PDB file of N, CA, C and O in Angstrom:
ATOM      1  N   UNK A   1       0.827  -1.189   0.000  1.00  0.00           N
ATOM      2  CA  UNK A   1       0.000   0.000   0.000  1.00  0.00           C
ATOM      3  C   UNK A   1       0.869   1.249   0.000  1.00  0.00           C
ATOM      4  O   UNK A   1       0.435   2.300  -0.472  1.00  0.00           O
ATOM      5  N   UNK A   2       2.082   1.153   0.518  1.00  0.00           N
ATOM      6  CA  UNK A   2       2.967   2.311   0.553  1.00  0.00           C
ATOM      7  C   UNK A   2       3.280   2.802  -0.854  1.00  0.00           C
ATOM      8  O   UNK A   2       3.283   4.007  -1.106  1.00  0.00           O
ATOM      9  N   UNK A   3       3.542   1.876  -1.771  1.00  0.00           N
ATOM     10  CA  UNK A   3       3.851   2.293  -3.144  1.00  0.00           C
ATOM     11  C   UNK A   3       2.655   2.986  -3.795  1.00  0.00           C
ATOM     12  O   UNK A   3       2.828   3.902  -4.599  1.00  0.00           O
ATOM     13  N   UNK A   4       1.453   2.553  -3.451  1.00  0.00           N
ATOM     14  CA  UNK A   4       0.231   3.167  -3.972  1.00  0.00           C
ATOM     15  C   UNK A   4       0.158   4.622  -3.532  1.00  0.00           C
ATOM     16  O   UNK A   4      -0.176   5.497  -4.331  1.00  0.00           O
ATOM     17  N   UNK A   5       0.470   4.886  -2.263  1.00  0.00           N
ATOM     18  CA  UNK A   5       0.476   6.252  -1.738  1.00  0.00           C
ATOM     19  C   UNK A   5       1.544   7.108  -2.377  1.00  0.00           C
ATOM     20  O   UNK A   5       1.321   8.292  -2.630  1.00  0.00           O
ATOM     21  N   UNK A   6       2.698   6.530  -2.642  1.00  0.00           N
ATOM     22  CA  UNK A   6       3.780   7.262  -3.307  1.00  0.00           C
ATOM     23  C   UNK A   6       3.341   7.669  -4.709  1.00  0.00           C
ATOM     24  O   UNK A   6       3.632   8.780  -5.152  1.00  0.00           O
ATOM     25  N   UNK A   7       2.652   6.790  -5.399  1.00  0.00           N
ATOM     26  CA  UNK A   7       2.157   7.106  -6.736  1.00  0.00           C
ATOM     27  C   UNK A   7       1.160   8.248  -6.727  1.00  0.00           C
ATOM     28  O   UNK A   7       1.189   9.106  -7.609  1.00  0.00           O
ATOM     29  N   UNK A   8       0.277   8.270  -5.736  1.00  0.00           N
ATOM     30  CA  UNK A   8      -0.695   9.358  -5.615  1.00  0.00           C
ATOM     31  C   UNK A   8      -0.003  10.660  -5.256  1.00  0.00           C
ATOM     32  O   UNK A   8      -0.337  11.709  -5.806  1.00  0.00           O
ATOM     33  N   UNK A   9       0.959  10.610  -4.340  1.00  0.00           N
ATOM     34  CA  UNK A   9       1.732  11.804  -3.984  1.00  0.00           C
ATOM     35  C   UNK A   9       2.445  12.360  -5.214  1.00  0.00           C
ATOM     36  O   UNK A   9       2.446  13.570  -5.437  1.00  0.00           O
ATOM     37  N   UNK A  10       3.044  11.492  -6.002  1.00  0.00           N
ATOM     38  CA  UNK A  10       3.708  11.891  -7.242  1.00  0.00           C
ATOM     39  C   UNK A  10       2.718  12.590  -8.176  1.00  0.00           C
ATOM     40  O   UNK A  10       3.043  13.613  -8.780  1.00  0.00           O
ATOM     41  N   UNK A  11       1.513  12.035  -8.289  1.00  0.00           N
ATOM     42  CA  UNK A  11       0.488  12.621  -9.168  1.00  0.00           C
ATOM     43  C   UNK A  11       0.099  14.018  -8.716  1.00  0.00           C
ATOM     44  O   UNK A  11      -0.106  14.897  -9.554  1.00  0.00           O
ATOM     45  N   UNK A  12      -0.008  14.244  -7.418  1.00  0.00           N
ATOM     46  CA  UNK A  12      -0.356  15.570  -6.897  1.00  0.00           C
ATOM     47  C   UNK A  12       0.765  16.570  -7.130  1.00  0.00           C
ATOM     48  O   UNK A  12       0.516  17.702  -7.546  1.00  0.00           O
ATOM     49  N   UNK A  13       1.986  16.161  -6.865  1.00  0.00           N
ATOM     50  CA  UNK A  13       3.131  17.070  -7.008  1.00  0.00           C
ATOM     51  C   UNK A  13       3.327  17.488  -8.455  1.00  0.00           C
ATOM     52  O   UNK A  13       3.550  18.665  -8.738  1.00  0.00           O
ATOM     53  N   UNK A  14       3.244  16.532  -9.374  1.00  0.00           N
ATOM     54  CA  UNK A  14       3.522  16.807 -10.781  1.00  0.00           C
ATOM     55  C   UNK A  14       2.266  17.035 -11.621  1.00  0.00           C
ATOM     56  O   UNK A  14       2.339  17.073 -12.849  1.00  0.00           O
ATOM     57  N   UNK A  15       1.114  17.186 -10.964  1.00  0.00           N
ATOM     58  CA  UNK A  15      -0.153  17.496 -11.649  1.00  0.00           C
ATOM     59  C   UNK A  15      -0.496  16.472 -12.732  1.00  0.00           C
ATOM     60  O   UNK A  15      -0.917  16.837 -13.830  1.00  0.00           O
ATOM     61  N   UNK A  16      -0.313  15.204 -12.419  1.00  0.00           N
ATOM     62  CA  UNK A  16      -0.621  14.132 -13.370  1.00  0.00           C
ATOM     63  C   UNK A  16      -1.771  13.267 -12.867  1.00  0.00           C
ATOM     64  O   UNK A  16      -1.791  12.062 -13.117  1.00  0.00           O
ATOM     65  N   UNK A  17      -2.731  13.868 -12.160  1.00  0.00           N
ATOM     66  CA  UNK A  17      -3.843  13.113 -11.584  1.00  0.00           C
ATOM     67  C   UNK A  17      -4.709  12.436 -12.636  1.00  0.00           C
ATOM     68  O   UNK A  17      -5.384  11.447 -12.349  1.00  0.00           O
ATOM     69  N   UNK A  18      -4.689  12.967 -13.856  1.00  0.00           N
ATOM     70  CA  UNK A  18      -5.493  12.385 -14.936  1.00  0.00           C
ATOM     71  C   UNK A  18      -4.913  11.056 -15.411  1.00  0.00           C
ATOM     72  O   UNK A  18      -5.624  10.247 -16.006  1.00  0.00           O
ATOM     73  N   UNK A  19      -3.640  10.829 -15.155  1.00  0.00           N
ATOM     74  CA  UNK A  19      -2.970   9.608 -15.603  1.00  0.00           C
ATOM     75  C   UNK A  19      -3.166   8.513 -14.564  1.00  0.00           C
ATOM     76  O   UNK A  19      -3.489   8.784 -13.407  1.00  0.00           O
ATOM     77  N   UNK A  20      -2.969   7.290 -14.991  1.00  0.00           N
ATOM     78  CA  UNK A  20      -3.090   6.181 -14.045  1.00  0.00           C
ATOM     79  C   UNK A  20      -1.929   6.220 -13.054  1.00  0.00           C
ATOM     80  O   UNK A  20      -0.867   6.765 -13.353  1.00  0.00           O
ATOM     81  N   UNK A  21      -2.132   5.652 -11.901  1.00  0.00           N
ATOM     82  CA  UNK A  21      -1.112   5.599 -10.860  1.00  0.00           C
ATOM     83  C   UNK A  21      -0.067   4.556 -11.257  1.00  0.00           C
ATOM     84  O   UNK A  21      -0.361   3.361 -11.294  1.00  0.00           O
ATOM     85  N   UNK A  22       1.138   5.004 -11.549  1.00  0.00           N
ATOM     86  CA  UNK A  22       2.186   4.105 -12.030  1.00  0.00           C
ATOM     87  C   UNK A  22       2.653   3.114 -10.966  1.00  0.00           C
ATOM     88  O   UNK A  22       3.198   2.060 -11.293  1.00  0.00           O
ATOM     89  N   UNK A  23       2.441   3.448  -9.707  1.00  0.00           N
ATOM     90  CA  UNK A  23       2.850   2.557  -8.617  1.00  0.00           C
ATOM     91  C   UNK A  23       1.684   1.778  -8.039  1.00  0.00           C
ATOM     92  O   UNK A  23       1.772   1.254  -6.929  1.00  0.00           O
ATOM     93  N   UNK A  24       0.602   1.700  -8.779  1.00  0.00           N
ATOM     94  CA  UNK A  24      -0.588   0.997  -8.312  1.00  0.00           C
ATOM     95  C   UNK A  24      -0.308  -0.495  -8.215  1.00  0.00           C
ATOM     96  O   UNK A  24       0.194  -1.109  -9.157  1.00  0.00           O
ATOM     97  N   UNK A  25      -0.635  -1.064  -7.075  1.00  0.00           N
ATOM     98  CA  UNK A  25      -0.534  -2.508  -6.934  1.00  0.00           C
ATOM     99  C   UNK A  25      -1.881  -3.113  -7.305  1.00  0.00           C
ATOM    100  O   UNK A  25      -2.899  -2.421  -7.299  1.00  0.00           O
ATOM    101  N   UNK A  26      -1.890  -4.359  -7.616  1.00  0.00           N
ATOM    102  CA  UNK A  26      -3.106  -5.002  -8.109  1.00  0.00           C
ATOM    103  C   UNK A  26      -4.250  -4.898  -7.095  1.00  0.00           C
ATOM    104  O   UNK A  26      -4.104  -5.282  -5.935  1.00  0.00           O
ATOM    105  N   UNK A  27      -5.365  -4.382  -7.545  1.00  0.00           N
ATOM    106  CA  UNK A  27      -6.597  -4.275  -6.759  1.00  0.00           C
ATOM    107  C   UNK A  27      -6.479  -3.430  -5.494  1.00  0.00           C
ATOM    108  O   UNK A  27      -7.290  -3.590  -4.582  1.00  0.00           O
ATOM    109  N   UNK A  28      -5.500  -2.539  -5.413  1.00  0.00           N
ATOM    110  CA  UNK A  28      -5.364  -1.665  -4.246  1.00  0.00           C
ATOM    111  C   UNK A  28      -6.135  -0.374  -4.490  1.00  0.00           C
ATOM    112  O   UNK A  28      -5.975   0.259  -5.534  1.00  0.00           O
ATOM    113  N   UNK A  29      -6.968   0.017  -3.536  1.00  0.00           N
ATOM    114  CA  UNK A  29      -7.739   1.256  -3.634  1.00  0.00           C
ATOM    115  C   UNK A  29      -7.817   1.923  -2.268  1.00  0.00           C
ATOM    116  O   UNK A  29      -7.932   1.251  -1.243  1.00  0.00           O
ATOM    117  N   UNK A  30      -7.754   3.235  -2.264  1.00  0.00           N
ATOM    118  CA  UNK A  30      -8.078   3.995  -1.062  1.00  0.00           C
ATOM    119  C   UNK A  30      -9.584   3.914  -0.873  1.00  0.00           C
ATOM    120  O   UNK A  30     -10.308   3.520  -1.788  1.00  0.00           O
ATOM    121  N   UNK A  31     -10.055   4.284   0.305  1.00  0.00           N
ATOM    122  CA  UNK A  31     -11.509   4.327   0.542  1.00  0.00           C
ATOM    123  C   UNK A  31     -12.182   5.262  -0.459  1.00  0.00           C
ATOM    124  O   UNK A  31     -13.225   4.931  -1.023  1.00  0.00           O
ATOM    125  N   UNK A  32     -11.581   6.428  -0.675  1.00  0.00           N
ATOM    126  CA  UNK A  32     -12.169   7.402  -1.601  1.00  0.00           C
ATOM    127  C   UNK A  32     -12.150   6.885  -3.037  1.00  0.00           C
ATOM    128  O   UNK A  32     -13.072   7.156  -3.806  1.00  0.00           O
ATOM    129  N   UNK A  33     -11.119   6.151  -3.399  1.00  0.00           N
ATOM    130  CA  UNK A  33     -11.063   5.568  -4.740  1.00  0.00           C
ATOM    131  C   UNK A  33     -12.127   4.483  -4.891  1.00  0.00           C
ATOM    132  O   UNK A  33     -12.707   4.321  -5.965  1.00  0.00           O
ATOM    133  N   UNK A  34     -12.381   3.748  -3.819  1.00  0.00           N
ATOM    134  CA  UNK A  34     -13.430   2.731  -3.844  1.00  0.00           C
ATOM    135  C   UNK A  34     -14.802   3.380  -4.030  1.00  0.00           C
ATOM    136  O   UNK A  34     -15.632   2.880  -4.789  1.00  0.00           O
ATOM    137  N   UNK A  35     -15.035   4.494  -3.334  1.00  0.00           N
ATOM    138  CA  UNK A  35     -16.293   5.232  -3.487  1.00  0.00           C
ATOM    139  C   UNK A  35     -16.444   5.708  -4.927  1.00  0.00           C
ATOM    140  O   UNK A  35     -17.518   5.583  -5.517  1.00  0.00           O
ATOM    141  N   UNK A  36     -15.365   6.255  -5.495  1.00  0.00           N
ATOM    142  CA  UNK A  36     -15.394   6.714  -6.887  1.00  0.00           C
ATOM    143  C   UNK A  36     -15.715   5.550  -7.824  1.00  0.00           C
ATOM    144  O   UNK A  36     -16.505   5.702  -8.755  1.00  0.00           O
ATOM    145  N   UNK A  37     -15.112   4.404  -7.581  1.00  0.00           N
ATOM    146  CA  UNK A  37     -15.344   3.217  -8.409  1.00  0.00           C
ATOM    147  C   UNK A  37     -16.809   2.778  -8.330  1.00  0.00           C
ATOM    148  O   UNK A  37     -17.401   2.406  -9.343  1.00  0.00           O
ATOM    149  N   UNK A  38     -17.385   2.821  -7.141  1.00  0.00           N
ATOM    150  CA  UNK A  38     -18.790   2.435  -6.965  1.00  0.00           C
ATOM    151  C   UNK A  38     -19.723   3.389  -7.714  1.00  0.00           C
ATOM    152  O   UNK A  38     -20.669   2.952  -8.369  1.00  0.00           O
ATOM    153  N   UNK A  39     -19.455   4.680  -7.615  1.00  0.00           N
ATOM    154  CA  UNK A  39     -20.301   5.651  -8.320  1.00  0.00           C
ATOM    155  C   UNK A  39     -20.121   5.557  -9.834  1.00  0.00           C
ATOM    156  O   UNK A  39     -21.080   5.735 -10.584  1.00  0.00           O
ATOM    157  N   UNK A  40     -18.903   5.279 -10.283  1.00  0.00           N
ATOM    158  CA  UNK A  40     -18.686   5.108 -11.721  1.00  0.00           C
ATOM    159  C   UNK A  40     -19.486   3.919 -12.254  1.00  0.00           C
ATOM    160  O   UNK A  40     -19.949   3.939 -13.395  1.00  0.00           O
ATOM    161  N   UNK A  41     -19.645   2.897 -11.434  1.00  0.00           N
ATOM    162  CA  UNK A  41     -20.394   1.705 -11.850  1.00  0.00           C
ATOM    163  C   UNK A  41     -21.853   2.027 -12.163  1.00  0.00           C
ATOM    164  O   UNK A  41     -22.489   1.324 -12.948  1.00  0.00           O
ATOM    165  N   UNK A  42     -22.386   3.089 -11.552  1.00  0.00           N
ATOM    166  CA  UNK A  42     -23.770   3.492 -11.836  1.00  0.00           C
ATOM    167  C   UNK A  42     -23.828   4.743 -12.706  1.00  0.00           C
ATOM    168  O   UNK A  42     -24.890   5.345 -12.869  1.00  0.00           O
ATOM    169  N   UNK A  43     -22.678   5.131 -13.267  1.00  0.00           N
ATOM    170  CA  UNK A  43     -22.657   6.219 -14.240  1.00  0.00           C
ATOM    171  C   UNK A  43     -22.455   7.614 -13.691  1.00  0.00           C
ATOM    172  O   UNK A  43     -22.713   8.590 -14.396  1.00  0.00           O
ATOM    173  N   UNK A  44     -21.997   7.741 -12.447  1.00  0.00           N
ATOM    174  CA  UNK A  44     -21.763   9.061 -11.850  1.00  0.00           C
ATOM    175  C   UNK A  44     -20.272   9.231 -11.595  1.00  0.00           C
ATOM    176  O   UNK A  44     -19.669   8.451 -10.858  1.00  0.00           O
ATOM    177  N   UNK A  45     -19.679  10.250 -12.206  1.00  0.00           N
ATOM    178  CA  UNK A  45     -18.250  10.523 -12.032  1.00  0.00           C
ATOM    179  C   UNK A  45     -18.083  11.672 -11.044  1.00  0.00           C
ATOM    180  O   UNK A  45     -18.357  12.826 -11.376  1.00  0.00           O
ATOM    181  N   UNK A  46     -17.634  11.359  -9.838  1.00  0.00           N
ATOM    182  CA  UNK A  46     -17.480  12.371  -8.791  1.00  0.00           C
ATOM    183  C   UNK A  46     -16.232  13.225  -8.968  1.00  0.00           C
ATOM    184  O   UNK A  46     -16.190  14.364  -8.504  1.00  0.00           O
ATOM    185  N   UNK A  47     -15.224  12.689  -9.631  1.00  0.00           N
ATOM    186  CA  UNK A  47     -13.967  13.412  -9.845  1.00  0.00           C
ATOM    187  C   UNK A  47     -13.568  13.261 -11.311  1.00  0.00           C
ATOM    188  O   UNK A  47     -12.692  12.456 -11.627  1.00  0.00           O
ATOM    189  N   UNK A  48     -14.196  14.021 -12.212  1.00  0.00           N
ATOM    190  CA  UNK A  48     -14.021  13.799 -13.647  1.00  0.00           C
ATOM    191  C   UNK A  48     -12.613  14.035 -14.186  1.00  0.00           C
ATOM    192  O   UNK A  48     -12.265  13.473 -15.224  1.00  0.00           O
ATOM    193  N   UNK A  49     -11.807  14.829 -13.531  1.00  0.00           N
ATOM    194  CA  UNK A  49     -10.460  15.106 -14.039  1.00  0.00           C
ATOM    195  C   UNK A  49      -9.388  14.305 -13.326  1.00  0.00           C
ATOM    196  O   UNK A  49      -8.212  14.668 -13.364  1.00  0.00           O
ATOM    197  N   UNK A  50      -9.779  13.220 -12.678  1.00  0.00           N
ATOM    198  CA  UNK A  50      -8.851  12.413 -11.904  1.00  0.00           C
ATOM    199  C   UNK A  50      -9.113  10.938 -12.180  1.00  0.00           C
ATOM    200  O   UNK A  50     -10.267  10.520 -12.279  1.00  0.00           O
ATOM    201  N   UNK A  51      -8.047  10.147 -12.307  1.00  0.00           N
ATOM    202  CA  UNK A  51      -8.247   8.706 -12.460  1.00  0.00           C
ATOM    203  C   UNK A  51      -8.739   8.132 -11.140  1.00  0.00           C
ATOM    204  O   UNK A  51      -8.513   8.716 -10.081  1.00  0.00           O
ATOM    205  N   UNK A  52      -9.398   7.011 -11.201  1.00  0.00           N
ATOM    206  CA  UNK A  52      -9.959   6.397  -9.998  1.00  0.00           C
ATOM    207  C   UNK A  52      -8.888   6.136  -8.949  1.00  0.00           C
ATOM    208  O   UNK A  52      -9.111   6.399  -7.768  1.00  0.00           O
ATOM    209  N   UNK A  53      -7.736   5.626  -9.351  1.00  0.00           N
ATOM    210  CA  UNK A  53      -6.697   5.282  -8.380  1.00  0.00           C
ATOM    211  C   UNK A  53      -6.056   6.495  -7.723  1.00  0.00           C
ATOM    212  O   UNK A  53      -5.376   6.350  -6.707  1.00  0.00           O
ATOM    213  N   UNK A  54      -6.251   7.672  -8.267  1.00  0.00           N
ATOM    214  CA  UNK A  54      -5.711   8.891  -7.654  1.00  0.00           C
ATOM    215  C   UNK A  54      -6.791   9.724  -6.967  1.00  0.00           C
ATOM    216  O   UNK A  54      -6.522  10.853  -6.555  1.00  0.00           O
ATOM    217  N   UNK A  55      -7.997   9.196  -6.835  1.00  0.00           N
ATOM    218  CA  UNK A  55      -9.084   9.929  -6.190  1.00  0.00           C
ATOM    219  C   UNK A  55      -8.828  10.028  -4.691  1.00  0.00           C
ATOM    220  O   UNK A  55      -8.604   9.018  -4.023  1.00  0.00           O
ATOM    221  N   UNK A  56      -8.861  11.239  -4.173  1.00  0.00           N
ATOM    222  CA  UNK A  56      -8.633  11.470  -2.743  1.00  0.00           C
ATOM    223  C   UNK A  56      -9.923  11.958  -2.086  1.00  0.00           C
ATOM    224  O   UNK A  56     -10.868  12.323  -2.786  1.00  0.00           O
ATOM    225  N   UNK A  57      -9.976  11.971  -0.759  1.00  0.00           N
ATOM    226  CA  UNK A  57     -11.149  12.529  -0.085  1.00  0.00           C
ATOM    227  C   UNK A  57     -11.422  13.976  -0.501  1.00  0.00           C
ATOM    228  O   UNK A  57     -12.578  14.395  -0.560  1.00  0.00           O
ATOM    229  N   UNK A  58     -10.381  14.729  -0.786  1.00  0.00           N
ATOM    230  CA  UNK A  58     -10.553  16.120  -1.210  1.00  0.00           C
ATOM    231  C   UNK A  58     -11.300  16.205  -2.538  1.00  0.00           C
ATOM    232  O   UNK A  58     -12.115  17.107  -2.730  1.00  0.00           O
ATOM    233  N   UNK A  59     -11.034  15.281  -3.453  1.00  0.00           N
ATOM    234  CA  UNK A  59     -11.762  15.254  -4.726  1.00  0.00           C
ATOM    235  C   UNK A  59     -13.255  15.023  -4.484  1.00  0.00           C
ATOM    236  O   UNK A  59     -14.098  15.655  -5.122  1.00  0.00           O
ATOM    237  N   UNK A  60     -13.572  14.126  -3.571  1.00  0.00           N
ATOM    238  CA  UNK A  60     -14.978  13.850  -3.269  1.00  0.00           C
ATOM    239  C   UNK A  60     -15.627  15.049  -2.593  1.00  0.00           C
ATOM    240  O   UNK A  60     -16.784  15.371  -2.864  1.00  0.00           O
ATOM    241  N   UNK A  61     -14.889  15.703  -1.723  1.00  0.00           N
ATOM    242  CA  UNK A  61     -15.408  16.880  -1.025  1.00  0.00           C
ATOM    243  C   UNK A  61     -15.715  18.013  -2.002  1.00  0.00           C
ATOM    244  O   UNK A  61     -16.703  18.729  -1.837  1.00  0.00           O
ATOM    245  N   UNK A  62     -14.873  18.172  -3.012  1.00  0.00           N
ATOM    246  CA  UNK A  62     -15.024  19.277  -3.962  1.00  0.00           C
ATOM    247  C   UNK A  62     -15.855  18.914  -5.189  1.00  0.00           C
ATOM    248  O   UNK A  62     -15.909  19.689  -6.144  1.00  0.00           O
ATOM    249  N   UNK A  63     -16.493  17.768  -5.180  1.00  0.00           N
ATOM    250  CA  UNK A  63     -17.268  17.350  -6.347  1.00  0.00           C
ATOM    251  C   UNK A  63     -18.361  18.360  -6.687  1.00  0.00           C
ATOM    252  O   UNK A  63     -18.936  18.995  -5.802  1.00  0.00           O
ATOM    253  N   UNK A  64     -18.631  18.495  -7.957  1.00  0.00           N
ATOM    254  CA  UNK A  64     -19.690  19.382  -8.436  1.00  0.00           C
ATOM    255  C   UNK A  64     -21.039  18.663  -8.499  1.00  0.00           C
ATOM    256  O   UNK A  64     -22.064  19.283  -8.783  1.00  0.00           O
ATOM    257  N   UNK A  65     -21.034  17.360  -8.236  1.00  0.00           N
ATOM    258  CA  UNK A  65     -22.260  16.569  -8.256  1.00  0.00           C
ATOM    259  C   UNK A  65     -23.109  16.939  -7.037  1.00  0.00           C
ATOM    260  O   UNK A  65     -22.614  16.964  -5.910  1.00  0.00           O
ATOM    261  N   UNK A  66     -24.370  17.221  -7.272  1.00  0.00           N
ATOM    262  CA  UNK A  66     -25.283  17.572  -6.188  1.00  0.00           C
ATOM    263  C   UNK A  66     -25.395  16.410  -5.203  1.00  0.00           C
ATOM    264  O   UNK A  66     -25.571  15.263  -5.611  1.00  0.00           O
ATOM    265  N   UNK A  67     -25.293  16.706  -3.913  1.00  0.00           N
ATOM    266  CA  UNK A  67     -25.359  15.646  -2.912  1.00  0.00           C
ATOM    267  C   UNK A  67     -25.835  16.187  -1.566  1.00  0.00           C
ATOM    268  O   UNK A  67     -25.844  17.395  -1.329  1.00  0.00           O
ATOM    269  N   UNK A  68     -26.224  15.274  -0.704  1.00  0.00           N
ATOM    270  CA  UNK A  68     -26.615  15.607   0.662  1.00  0.00           C
ATOM    271  C   UNK A  68     -25.700  14.856   1.614  1.00  0.00           C
ATOM    272  O   UNK A  68     -25.254  13.748   1.316  1.00  0.00           O
ATOM    273  N   UNK A  69     -25.428  15.458   2.747  1.00  0.00           N
ATOM    274  CA  UNK A  69     -24.639  14.797   3.782  1.00  0.00           C
ATOM    275  C   UNK A  69     -25.569  14.411   4.928  1.00  0.00           C
ATOM    276  O   UNK A  69     -26.464  15.172   5.294  1.00  0.00           O
ATOM    277  N   UNK A  70     -25.356  13.246   5.480  1.00  0.00           N
ATOM    278  CA  UNK A  70     -26.160  12.772   6.599  1.00  0.00           C
ATOM    279  C   UNK A  70     -25.254  12.508   7.787  1.00  0.00           C
ATOM    280  O   UNK A  70     -24.111  12.084   7.620  1.00  0.00           O
ATOM    281  N   UNK A  71     -25.761  12.756   8.981  1.00  0.00           N
ATOM    282  CA  UNK A  71     -25.017  12.529  10.209  1.00  0.00           C
ATOM    283  C   UNK A  71     -25.672  11.384  10.962  1.00  0.00           C
ATOM    284  O   UNK A  71     -26.867  11.428  11.255  1.00  0.00           O
ATOM    285  N   UNK A  72     -24.894  10.368  11.273  1.00  0.00           N
ATOM    286  CA  UNK A  72     -25.401   9.228  12.018  1.00  0.00           C
ATOM    287  C   UNK A  72     -25.290   9.536  13.505  1.00  0.00           C
ATOM    288  O   UNK A  72     -24.195   9.764  14.017  1.00  0.00           O
ATOM    289  N   UNK A  73     -26.425   9.541  14.194  1.00  0.00           N
ATOM    290  CA  UNK A  73     -26.434   9.780  15.641  1.00  0.00           C
ATOM    291  C   UNK A  73     -26.714   8.463  16.347  1.00  0.00           C
ATOM    292  O   UNK A  73     -27.680   7.765  16.038  1.00  0.00           O
ATOM    293  N   UNK A  74     -25.868   8.146  17.278  1.00  0.00           N
ATOM    294  CA  UNK A  74     -26.063   6.919  18.056  1.00  0.00           C
ATOM    295  C   UNK A  74     -26.951   7.203  19.253  1.00  0.00           C
ATOM    296  O   UNK A  74     -26.896   8.286  19.835  1.00  0.00           O
ATOM    297  N   UNK A  75     -27.761   6.237  19.614  1.00  0.00           N
ATOM    298  CA  UNK A  75     -28.714   6.415  20.726  1.00  0.00           C
ATOM    299  C   UNK A  75     -28.035   6.482  22.075  1.00  0.00           C
ATOM    300  O   UNK A  75     -28.705   6.629  23.097  1.00  0.00           O
TER     301      UNK A  75
END
């Protein structure tokens, strides 16, 4: 997983987020990348200028897709 993070860091520094993560290991995804992958499966692209493997929580936060946030309250 460390190499996956290095690849994402490289993409941010050199502004290559549109390209695939060169250090991606097989089937490795961040939580945010997994969310992006799930939404892509139903036709919604939350981070259109970023490859799935480079999707960060910040990309999801800044998405232009209309959404609602819910807060889970425990009893």
